[in-house]
Every structure is written in structure tokens, then in C-alpha cells.
N, C-alpha and C positions, 0 to 999 in steps of 0.2 A: 145207113152213112149217108140215107137218103135222106134222110129226116132228121140228122143231126144237122145238114148240109142246108136243108129246107129250113129250120129255126131256125142256123144263122142270117141265112141271106132276106129272111124278113121277121125282121126284129119288134119291127112296127106292127107287122099285121096280125103277129101270136101274141105280141104283152111277152116275149120271150128274150130278155136282157141280153144273154148270153148262155150255148153251146158249145161244149169242149167236149171234140171225145177225148180219152184219157187211157192207157195202156200200166198198170202193173203188175213190173215182172215180180215183184215179194225176191225169191228167197228162189224158187226156183225156173230159174226162164221161159221150161221147157209148159210152167203152165201161167198164161199172163191172165189178168183179169181185164175187161175191157167194160171205161163205164161210161155212160152223159154224165155230166157235169153240165147242169141247167140254172136257170133264172131264170122265174117267171116275175110276172106281177101281183099278180094272184091267182088262188089254186082254180078259179074257175077257168085261168087265163091257161093253165094246163091240162085240165080236163078237157077243153074246148080244142083243144088236138090232140090227145088222145082217144076222145071218144066223136072227133065228127071229121078229122085231116086224114086222107089217105095214104101219106107216107107213115103213119100210128099205124092201121090198118094194116099195111107191106108188112109192120115188122112182124105185126099177130099171128097174118098169114103166114111167114116164111117160115116164125116154129112149129105152128100146127103140118105143114108141111112138112118139114126136118121131119118132128118126131111122128110122122105117121109111116113114114119111112123104115121104122124100128117098132113098128110095131106099137105105138102110142110106148114102150117097156125101153124110159131113157133115166136117166139122172142128172137131174140140171137144177143149179143152184142160182134162184132166179129171184132179187133181190129191191129193194123200191127203198130209199127213204128220201123223206121229204120232210122239210122243216120252213115254219112259219114262223117270218122277224114280225117283229112287232117295230109299227112305224119308225120310232127311234131307235129303231135296234141292231142297226148295220153301221157300220163307218169305215167308207173308200177310202186312201186316198193315193192319185194320180200325179205323179211328177213328170213333167213337160209330155204330157200329152195332146194331142186331139180332139176339138170337143164333143169327135165326135165317138172316143172312145170309153171302152166299159158303159159305165151306167149315170155316163154324163148326157145322154139324150136325154134318159127317162125321168132326172129328180136336180133341182137347185143343190147347186157347185155354191160352197164359198173360196174364197180364194186367201189361203190360210196367209198371202204373202210372203213363205219361207226367204 
């Protein structure tokens, strides 16, 4: 939670446009999956947070400490999905939003005048 909160509250410092913690309940509510959806301006910005920030180090260390309790005999499915968008590959529409919403502070916006 601290890593997501840090990214949410420091978008200009981290170049993380948006970070959200989401829970997918799926078919069995007893087995929820929690994941973070985050948009960084570049892979370099993502890597900088991963390798250099204490909030990410805390995530890694917490997993290591938890695994140690079970003598590293645990089964955990971890995954990372990274998508790289070409410069012209994303279109976002905002309706009646403040100019600091989502991607608006980071990119030039066009008013479609609808």
C-alpha cells in the first residue's frame, strides 16, 4: 500500500501518471487477487522507482521476510505485465474533469468541443 500511495502522491517526482491498487474478486471471493495498475511516462521512470526507491525495497523485503517464516517453502504466483505504448498509441477522453485529472497534466490536450 505504501508503494502505491507514494506513487499516487508524487506523480511529478516519479513520472508515474496514475497508480491504482485494485482487487479482482473473480469467481471465488475467498481468493481475491490484488494488483497495482500504474502508468509511467517511460520504462526508465518505472525502473528508477523499482531499483532506487525505499517504498519498492520495502515491498521486496516484506516478501523475503514473509517467505523466510515458511523456510522459503511457499507457492506464490507473481507476475508483472508491462506495456509500452507508441507515442501516438493512446487516446484518452475526459469529460467534465479538472485539468489535473489523469493524464491531463502530462500531455497536451485537445478540446473536442462536444
